[in-house]
Backbone as CSV, one residue per row, in Angstrom:
resi,resn,N_x,N_y,N_z,CA_x,CA_y,CA_z,C_x,C_y,C_z
1,UNK,0.800,-1.051,0.136,-0.217,0.136,-0.105,0.771,1.003,0.116
2,UNK,0.869,2.179,-1.129,1.400,3.520,-1.046,1.390,3.663,0.092
3,UNK,0.519,4.460,0.840,0.489,5.197,2.263,1.165,4.967,3.043
4,UNK,0.790,3.190,3.386,1.791,3.073,4.560,3.165,2.738,4.417
5,UNK,3.271,2.739,3.016,5.057,2.936,2.504,5.452,4.266,3.137
6,UNK,4.831,5.122,2.613,5.253,6.424,2.629,5.041,7.096,4.423
7,UNK,4.404,6.377,4.856,4.350,6.533,6.502,5.668,5.969,7.189
8,UNK,5.473,4.727,6.761,6.919,3.813,7.375,8.473,4.904,6.627
9,UNK,8.486,4.822,5.608,10.070,6.052,4.995,9.705,7.359,5.323
10,UNK,8.511,7.959,5.976,9.300,9.395,7.027,9.238,8.935,8.369
11,UNK,9.135,7.897,8.536,9.434,7.320,9.861,8.551,7.709,10.724
12,UNK,7.219,7.689,10.488,6.018,7.828,11.132,5.970,6.922,12.542
13,UNK,5.260,7.064,13.236,5.391,6.294,14.872,4.277,5.082,15.011
14,UNK,4.153,3.918,15.643,2.747,3.546,15.831,1.988,3.219,14.891
15,UNK,2.098,3.184,13.538,1.278,2.982,12.463,0.613,1.666,12.690
16,UNK,-0.996,2.018,12.324,-1.885,0.909,12.684,-2.686,1.167,11.494
17,UNK,-3.150,-0.634,11.186,-4.052,-0.707,9.985,-5.083,-1.344,10.504
18,UNK,-6.337,-0.381,10.415,-7.549,-0.836,10.505,-8.503,-1.078,9.369
19,UNK,-8.660,-2.440,9.153,-9.816,-2.586,8.005,-11.277,-2.210,8.508
20,UNK,-11.896,-1.609,8.080,-13.131,-1.525,7.803,-14.297,-1.989,6.937
21,UNK,-13.559,-2.848,6.105,-14.430,-3.502,5.275,-15.631,-4.002,5.781
22,UNK,-17.085,-4.040,5.666,-18.235,-4.557,5.868,-18.265,-3.609,7.725
23,UNK,-17.949,-2.702,7.827,-17.886,-2.026,9.098,-18.648,-0.634,9.126
24,UNK,-18.305,0.155,7.786,-18.641,1.173,7.294,-18.473,1.417,5.548
25,UNK,-18.919,2.512,5.310,-18.746,2.783,3.866,-18.142,4.115,3.634
26,UNK,-17.643,4.282,4.965,-16.508,5.738,4.456,-15.404,5.194,3.859
27,UNK,-15.036,4.115,4.225,-13.676,3.782,3.384,-13.288,2.123,3.653
28,UNK,-12.409,1.376,2.920,-11.923,0.377,3.131,-11.202,-0.133,4.194
29,UNK,-10.189,0.804,4.221,-8.808,0.524,5.287,-8.774,2.062,6.252
30,UNK,-8.275,2.427,7.326,-8.024,3.106,8.074,-6.502,3.477,8.456
31,UNK,-5.562,3.845,8.028,-4.184,3.967,8.569,-4.135,5.177,9.848
32,UNK,-3.730,4.813,10.779,-3.344,5.968,11.684,-1.711,6.082,12.517
33,UNK,-1.013,6.956,12.541,0.023,7.215,12.414,0.610,8.579,13.242
34,UNK,1.742,8.653,14.131,2.215,9.608,14.989,3.449,10.278,14.187
35,UNK,3.696,11.440,13.958,4.866,12.046,13.805,4.835,12.313,15.416
36,UNK,6.361,13.318,15.640,6.724,13.593,16.703,6.900,14.960,17.205
37,UNK,6.632,15.657,15.880,5.827,17.184,16.543,5.246,17.491,15.093
38,UNK,4.528,18.655,15.208,4.076,19.183,14.059,4.254,19.149,12.551
39,UNK,5.601,19.511,13.128,6.447,19.990,11.534,6.913,18.425,10.962
40,UNK,6.746,17.518,11.630,7.463,16.070,11.524,5.922,15.673,10.944
41,UNK,4.912,16.164,11.651,3.244,15.635,11.191,2.753,16.428,9.756
42,UNK,3.374,17.440,9.403,2.988,18.150,8.018,4.120,17.558,7.025
43,UNK,4.931,17.177,7.273,6.368,16.483,6.342,5.921,15.187,5.694
44,UNK,4.948,14.340,6.456,4.874,12.825,6.764,3.599,13.170,5.763
45,UNK,2.776,14.015,6.252,1.401,13.980,5.139,1.539,14.687,3.756
46,UNK,2.525,15.599,3.378,3.066,15.962,2.135,3.370,14.831,1.632
47,UNK,4.117,14.009,2.231,4.841,13.026,1.109,3.779,11.626,1.052
48,UNK,3.019,11.666,1.674,1.845,10.245,1.768,0.920,11.446,0.446
49,UNK,0.432,12.404,0.437,0.091,13.587,-0.698,0.515,13.409,-2.178
50,UNK,1.600,13.647,-1.995,2.224,13.764,-3.142,2.397,12.261,-3.809
51,UNK,3.072,11.286,-2.989,2.764,10.017,-3.616,1.794,9.066,-3.942
52,UNK,0.708,9.711,-3.421,-0.689,9.168,-4.076,-1.337,9.772,-5.062
53,UNK,-1.132,11.194,-5.239,-0.778,11.829,-6.341,-0.327,11.072,-7.379
54,UNK,1.137,11.515,-7.171,1.395,10.588,-8.205,1.550,9.471,-9.096
55,UNK,1.309,8.403,-8.018,0.590,7.370,-8.752,-1.120,7.053,-8.798
56,UNK,-1.438,8.363,-9.260,-2.495,8.343,-9.859,-4.027,8.482,-9.578
57,UNK,-4.092,8.396,-8.002,-5.180,8.221,-7.406,-6.506,9.495,-7.593
58,UNK,-7.514,9.125,-7.551,-8.067,10.611,-7.918,-8.043,11.797,-6.679
59,UNK,-8.989,12.471,-6.510,-9.072,13.672,-5.833,-8.326,12.901,-4.295
60,UNK,-7.657,13.803,-4.337,-6.871,13.189,-2.334,-7.155,15.123,-2.019
61,UNK,-8.224,14.215,-0.796,-8.273,15.738,-0.138,-7.992,15.597,1.114
62,UNK,-7.302,16.489,1.815,-6.176,16.754,2.797,-7.187,18.023,3.832
63,UNK,-7.210,17.676,5.353,-7.627,18.304,6.206,-6.625,18.601,7.359
64,UNK,-6.436,19.373,7.741,-5.592,19.823,9.178,-4.140,20.617,9.058
65,UNK,-3.723,20.864,7.747,-2.576,20.937,7.246,-2.138,22.300,8.431
66,UNK,-2.697,23.281,8.130,-2.008,24.602,8.737,-1.311,24.606,10.025
67,UNK,-2.371,23.702,11.077,-1.721,23.406,12.637,-0.986,22.151,12.489
68,UNK,-1.209,20.945,11.486,-0.589,19.999,12.047,-0.485,19.198,12.970
69,UNK,-1.623,19.382,13.628,-1.648,18.874,14.667,-2.117,17.209,14.898
70,UNK,-3.277,17.090,13.559,-4.174,16.156,13.236,-4.159,16.363,11.511
71,UNK,-3.903,15.427,10.924,-3.770,15.889,9.164,-4.518,14.375,8.933
72,UNK,-5.780,15.056,8.436,-6.307,13.737,7.853,-6.555,13.585,6.129
73,UNK,-6.152,12.676,5.790,-6.027,12.211,4.042,-6.930,11.121,3.717
74,UNK,-7.594,12.065,2.661,-8.941,10.987,2.347,-8.477,10.749,0.918
75,UNK,-8.580,9.500,0.461,-8.542,8.982,-0.873,-9.402,7.916,-1.444
76,UNK,-10.743,8.168,-0.806,-11.623,7.325,-1.338,-11.523,6.429,-0.127
77,UNK,-11.163,5.086,-0.466,-11.060,3.823,0.057,-10.079,3.920,1.200
78,UNK,-8.936,4.974,0.993,-7.939,5.015,2.035,-8.586,6.114,3.028
79,UNK,-8.419,6.120,4.190,-8.585,7.161,5.032,-6.572,7.346,5.742
80,UNK,-6.215,8.432,5.844,-4.779,8.480,6.711,-5.107,9.636,7.437
81,UNK,-4.629,8.999,9.018,-4.819,9.924,9.912,-3.224,10.053,10.698
82,UNK,-2.658,11.705,10.670,-1.353,11.949,11.384,-1.533,12.548,12.374
83,UNK,-1.258,11.857,13.425,-1.463,12.596,14.394,-0.020,13.372,15.525
84,UNK,0.108,14.221,16.336,1.226,14.618,16.892,0.486,13.570,18.423
85,UNK,1.553,13.242,18.900,1.108,12.071,20.114,0.120,12.212,21.228
86,UNK,0.282,13.419,21.465,-0.582,13.291,22.813,-2.435,14.348,21.797
87,UNK,-2.161,14.336,21.097,-3.785,14.808,19.941,-3.757,12.969,19.940
88,UNK,-3.142,12.329,19.074,-3.691,10.656,18.832,-4.414,10.446,20.402
89,UNK,-3.592,10.181,21.637,-4.286,9.720,22.576,-5.607,10.708,23.191
90,UNK,-5.466,11.806,22.822,-6.675,12.741,23.055,-7.956,11.688,22.197
91,UNK,-7.988,11.519,21.199,-9.149,10.978,20.428,-9.636,9.665,19.807
92,UNK,-7.734,8.685,20.603,-7.730,7.393,20.348,-8.758,6.647,19.491
93,UNK,-8.536,7.464,18.313,-9.229,6.462,17.388,-9.120,5.157,17.096
94,UNK,-8.026,4.467,17.340,-8.240,3.035,17.373,-9.099,2.394,18.379
95,UNK,-9.729,2.684,19.699,-10.549,2.494,20.252,-11.487,2.677,19.804
96,UNK,-11.877,3.616,19.099,-13.230,3.954,18.557,-13.740,2.955,17.027
97,UNK,-12.527,2.267,16.650,-12.694,1.562,15.550,-12.201,0.457,15.589
98,UNK,-11.952,-0.098,17.100,-11.502,-1.695,17.221,-12.381,-2.541,16.821
99,UNK,-12.224,-3.875,16.960,-12.705,-4.755,16.392,-13.653,-5.207,17.019
100,UNK,-14.316,-4.604,18.025,-15.648,-5.116,18.851,-16.605,-3.958,18.574
101,UNK,-16.037,-3.049,17.834,-17.220,-1.754,17.113,-18.285,-2.613,16.725
102,UNK,-19.576,-2.369,16.981,-20.685,-2.650,16.436,-20.424,-2.127,14.757
103,UNK,-21.015,-3.463,13.561,-21.100,-3.113,12.487,-22.232,-1.808,12.283
104,UNK,-22.170,-1.062,11.409,-23.459,-0.351,10.624,-24.531,-1.045,9.880
105,UNK,-25.525,-0.894,10.273,-26.671,-1.220,9.655,-26.745,-1.331,8.166
106,UNK,-26.993,-2.232,7.687,-27.458,-2.561,6.308,-28.294,-1.536,6.204
107,UNK,-28.770,-1.106,4.888,-29.680,-0.498,4.009,-30.929,-1.554,3.563
108,UNK,-32.060,-1.704,4.196,-33.562,-2.711,3.649,-33.721,-2.034,2.390
């Protein structure tokens, strides 16, 4: 996966990949990672976005770049969250999307 490879290349910390298939319609995969500082978070996000665009992925939507506390990169089937560690701990997305989270009801 391109995004995960870029996270690893940029020395993102505590990379977690969450499979969302069958649990939600927002995406198939969510990646959560940490950068050591706001500058590191920004650099990681920039590298991931550039790699996705260079690989020909459709529209890449990015939020949170000015502050770089939490940058969200949405590529449709993949969502990447890059946090500063203390912000990641506060939001705790891994717990929200843990395996024991109930599945979304299907449309009838």
